C-alpha positions in Angstrom: 151.9 51.9 122.7 155.3 51.1 124.0 158.8 52.1 122.8 159.3 48.4 121.8 156.2 48.6 119.6 157.6 51.6 117.9 161.1 50.0 117.5 159.5 46.9 115.8 157.0 48.8 113.6 159.5 51.4 112.3 162.5 49.0 112.2 164.7 51.1 114.5 168.1 50.2 115.9 168.4 50.2 119.7 171.7 51.7 120.7 171.2 51.8 124.5 168.7 52.1 127.3 167.1 48.7 126.7 165.6 48.8 130.2 163.2 51.5 129.0 161.7 49.6 126.0 158.5 49.0 127.9 157.8 52.7 128.5 154.5 54.1 127.3 154.6 56.6 124.4 151.9 59.3 124.2 153.3 61.3 121.2 156.3 62.6 119.5 158.4 65.8 119.3 160.9 66.7 116.5 163.5 69.3 117.3 167.3 69.8 117.3 167.2 72.8 119.8 167.6 71.6 123.3 165.9 74.7 124.7 162.9 74.1 122.4 162.5 70.5 123.7 162.9 71.7 127.3 160.1 74.2 126.8 157.7 72.3 124.6 158.1 68.5 124.5 155.4 66.6 126.4 156.3 64.0 128.9 156.0 60.5 127.5 156.9 61.5 124.0 159.5 60.2 121.6 162.1 62.9 120.7 163.4 62.9 117.2 166.8 64.7 116.7 170.2 64.7 115.1 171.9 65.7 118.4 174.1 62.9 119.7 175.8 64.4 122.7 175.2 63.7 126.4 173.1 66.9 126.9 170.4 65.1 125.0 170.0 62.7 127.9 169.9 65.6 130.4 167.0 67.1 128.6 165.3 63.7 128.0 165.5 63.0 131.7 164.2 66.5 132.7 161.2 66.2 130.3 160.5 62.5 131.1 161.0 61.6 127.4 160.2 57.9 126.7 162.8 57.5 124.0 165.1 59.4 121.6 165.4 58.7 117.9 168.6 59.7 116.1 168.2 60.4 112.4 170.3 60.1 109.2 172.3 57.2 110.5 173.9 59.2 113.3 175.2 57.3 116.3 175.2 58.4 120.0 178.4 59.3 121.7 179.7 56.8 124.3 178.8 59.0 127.2 175.3 59.5 125.8 174.8 55.7 125.7 176.1 55.4 129.2 173.6 58.0 130.5 170.9 56.4 128.4 171.5 53.1 130.2 171.6 54.8 133.6 168.3 56.6 133.0 166.6 53.7 131.1 165.7 56.0 128.3 166.3 54.2 125.0 168.4 55.8 122.3 167.2 54.5 118.9 168.4 55.1 115.4 167.3 55.3 111.8 168.8 56.1 108.5 165.8 58.2 107.6 165.6 62.0 107.6 163.7 63.7 110.5 160.8 64.6 108.2 160.4 60.9 107.1 160.6 59.3 110.6 158.4 62.0 112.1 155.6 61.2 109.6 155.9 57.5 110.1 155.8 57.9 113.9 152.8 60.3 113.7 150.9 57.8 111.5 151.8 54.9 113.8 150.7 56.7 117.0 147.5 58.0 115.4 146.5 54.9 113.6 142.8 54.3 113.8 
């Protein structure tokens, strides 16, 4: 499954990083603590968070995250979008709460 497949299936907004929409996704990780994501998020996952600052992109790059989903209608800061474009890591958005989009992403990835 690609990031683009997830965007289409979950009706997500693409803010930046469009060059990475064809990246493969192997799972998801939900956390707002950067240190938690650095220590535990698997490579190739979609990271769900409410953090919008540029440090998100530093962690996403370090962990080889396939995409970042911002929740609750939050929008990325301008420098976050610029870094997202530089790294080809899509920053996506939804109006849903983290709990809701996490469940939807889990069901989509684990669909049998």
